[in-house]
DRENPA-3360 file (N, C-alpha, C; in nm, 2 decimals, always signed):
BEGIN
1 = XXXXXXXX = +0.77/+2.27/+0.49/+0.69/+2.32/+0.38/+0.59/+2.43/+0.43 ~ +0.61/+2.51/+0.34/+0.48/+2.66/+0.34/+0.36/+2.61/+0.27 ~ +0.25/+2.62/+0.35/+0.13/+2.59/+0.31/+0.08/+2.69/+0.23 ~ +0.04/+2.68/+0.10/-0.02/+2.80/+0.01/-0.19/+2.76/-0.02 ~ -0.23/+2.65/-0.01/-0.37/+2.63/-0.02/-0.40/+2.53/+0.09 ~ -0.55/+2.56/+0.11/-0.59/+2.44/+0.23/-0.73/+2.44/+0.20 ~ -0.76/+2.44/+0.07/-0.92/+2.42/+0.02/-0.96/+2.28/+0.06 ~ -1.08/+2.26/+0.15/-1.15/+2.19/+0.24/-1.04/+2.09/+0.34;
9 = XXXXXXXX = -0.96/+2.19/+0.35/-0.87/+2.10/+0.49/-0.88/+2.20/+0.62 ~ -0.93/+2.14/+0.72/-0.97/+2.24/+0.83/-0.83/+2.24/+0.90 ~ -0.75/+2.14/+0.91/-0.66/+2.12/+0.97/-0.49/+2.18/+0.88 ~ -0.52/+2.27/+0.78/-0.40/+2.33/+0.75/-0.44/+2.47/+0.72 ~ -0.33/+2.58/+0.76/-0.34/+2.72/+0.79/-0.25/+2.76/+0.68 ~ -0.30/+2.82/+0.58/-0.22/+2.89/+0.45/-0.12/+2.99/+0.53 ~ +0.00/+3.00/+0.47/+0.11/+3.08/+0.50/+0.18/+3.03/+0.62 ~ +0.13/+2.90/+0.66/+0.20/+2.85/+0.77/+0.29/+2.74/+0.75;
17 = XXXXXXXX = +0.42/+2.72/+0.80/+0.55/+2.61/+0.78/+0.48/+2.52/+0.86 ~ +0.47/+2.38/+0.79/+0.47/+2.26/+0.86/+0.59/+2.16/+0.80 ~ +0.60/+2.06/+0.90/+0.70/+1.96/+0.89/+0.65/+1.87/+0.80 ~ +0.76/+1.82/+0.71/+0.70/+1.70/+0.63/+0.78/+1.56/+0.66 ~ +0.71/+1.48/+0.66/+0.81/+1.33/+0.67/+0.83/+1.27/+0.55 ~ +0.95/+1.21/+0.53/+0.96/+1.16/+0.41/+0.86/+1.01/+0.39 ~ +0.84/+1.01/+0.25/+0.72/+0.93/+0.21/+0.72/+0.92/+0.06 ~ +0.83/+0.84/+0.00/+0.86/+0.82/-0.11/+0.73/+0.76/-0.21;
25 = XXXXXXXX = +0.64/+0.68/-0.15/+0.54/+0.64/-0.23/+0.44/+0.74/-0.22 ~ +0.42/+0.81/-0.13/+0.31/+0.91/-0.17/+0.36/+1.03/-0.25 ~ +0.49/+1.07/-0.22/+0.56/+1.16/-0.32/+0.50/+1.12/-0.49 ~ +0.54/+1.00/-0.51/+0.52/+0.93/-0.65/+0.37/+0.98/-0.71 ~ +0.28/+0.96/-0.58/+0.13/+0.99/-0.62/+0.10/+1.13/-0.63 ~ +0.19/+1.20/-0.59/+0.15/+1.37/-0.62/+0.10/+1.44/-0.46 ~ +0.14/+1.34/-0.34/+0.11/+1.38/-0.20/+0.25/+1.41/-0.12 ~ +0.21/+1.49/-0.04/+0.32/+1.52/+0.08/+0.27/+1.44/+0.23;
33 = XXXXXXXX = +0.35/+1.38/+0.30/+0.31/+1.36/+0.41/+0.33/+1.44/+0.52 ~ +0.26/+1.55/+0.59/+0.27/+1.65/+0.66/+0.19/+1.63/+0.79 ~ +0.28/+1.68/+0.91/+0.22/+1.69/+1.00/+0.14/+1.82/+1.03 ~ -0.01/+1.80/+1.02/-0.08/+1.92/+1.03/-0.15/+1.96/+1.18 ~ -0.20/+2.07/+1.18/-0.26/+2.13/+1.34/-0.33/+2.03/+1.41 ~ -0.34/+1.92/+1.37/-0.41/+1.81/+1.47/-0.29/+1.73/+1.54 ~ -0.16/+1.77/+1.46/-0.05/+1.69/+1.56/-0.01/+1.57/+1.50 ~ -0.09/+1.54/+1.39/-0.07/+1.37/+1.34/-0.05/+1.41/+1.17;
41 = XXXXXXXX = +0.02/+1.29/+1.12/+0.05/+1.30/+0.98/-0.02/+1.28/+0.87 ~ -0.06/+1.33/+0.82/-0.18/+1.30/+0.67/-0.12/+1.34/+0.52 ~ -0.18/+1.28/+0.45/-0.13/+1.30/+0.31/-0.21/+1.41/+0.26 ~ -0.16/+1.51/+0.20/-0.19/+1.64/+0.13/-0.17/+1.62/-0.02 ~ -0.25/+1.70/-0.11/-0.17/+1.72/-0.23/-0.06/+1.81/-0.23 ~ +0.04/+1.78/-0.30/+0.20/+1.83/-0.32/+0.15/+1.97/-0.34 ~ +0.05/+2.00/-0.44/+0.02/+2.14/-0.49/+0.01/+2.26/-0.36 ~ -0.06/+2.20/-0.25/-0.08/+2.27/-0.13/+0.03/+2.37/-0.06;
49 = XXXXXXXX = +0.14/+2.29/-0.12/+0.29/+2.34/-0.06/+0.37/+2.39/-0.14 ~ +0.48/+2.47/-0.07/+0.61/+2.51/-0.16/+0.71/+2.50/-0.04 ~ +0.83/+2.42/-0.08/+0.95/+2.40/-0.01/+1.02/+2.54/+0.00 ~ +1.05/+2.58/+0.14/+1.13/+2.67/+0.19/+1.26/+2.65/+0.29 ~ +1.34/+2.70/+0.27/+1.48/+2.71/+0.35/+1.44/+2.76/+0.46 ~ +1.48/+2.70/+0.59/+1.43/+2.75/+0.72/+1.59/+2.75/+0.78 ~ +1.65/+2.87/+0.81/+1.79/+2.88/+0.89/+1.80/+2.79/+0.98 ~ +1.91/+2.72/+1.01/+1.95/+2.63/+1.13/+1.88/+2.69/+1.25;
57 = XXXXXXXX = +1.92/+2.81/+1.29/+1.87/+2.83/+1.41/+1.70/+2.84/+1.44 ~ +1.64/+2.85/+1.34/+1.50/+2.83/+1.36/+1.45/+2.68/+1.33 ~ +1.53/+2.61/+1.27/+1.51/+2.44/+1.30/+1.52/+2.39/+1.44 ~ +1.61/+2.46/+1.48/+1.67/+2.39/+1.61/+1.55/+2.46/+1.70 ~ +1.50/+2.58/+1.71/+1.40/+2.64/+1.76/+1.26/+2.58/+1.75 ~ +1.22/+2.54/+1.63/+1.11/+2.49/+1.60/+1.12/+2.33/+1.68 ~ +1.22/+2.26/+1.66/+1.25/+2.14/+1.73/+1.22/+2.11/+1.86 ~ +1.29/+2.21/+1.95/+1.28/+2.23/+2.10/+1.15/+2.26/+2.13;
65 = XXX = +1.05/+2.32/+2.05/+0.93/+2.39/+2.06/+0.85/+2.28/+2.07 ~ +0.85/+2.19/+1.96/+0.78/+2.06/+1.92/+0.82/+1.94/+2.02 ~ +0.91/+1.95/+2.08/+0.98/+1.82/+2.17/+0.94/+1.82/+2.29;
% end
């Protein structure tokens, strides 16, 4: 997910891609569960992000870098 807003959130950077974790209950309430700059997952308003398609090579590189 690409962060497009970070109002009052020190652990999010605008224009940065973040990993989203599945959380159907949070989504129903208008939130996304995202791993932020702290390395932990937290709920953030859905409108703080837009979905982006990341090429497979980039997904693999990101997984390798975080693993």
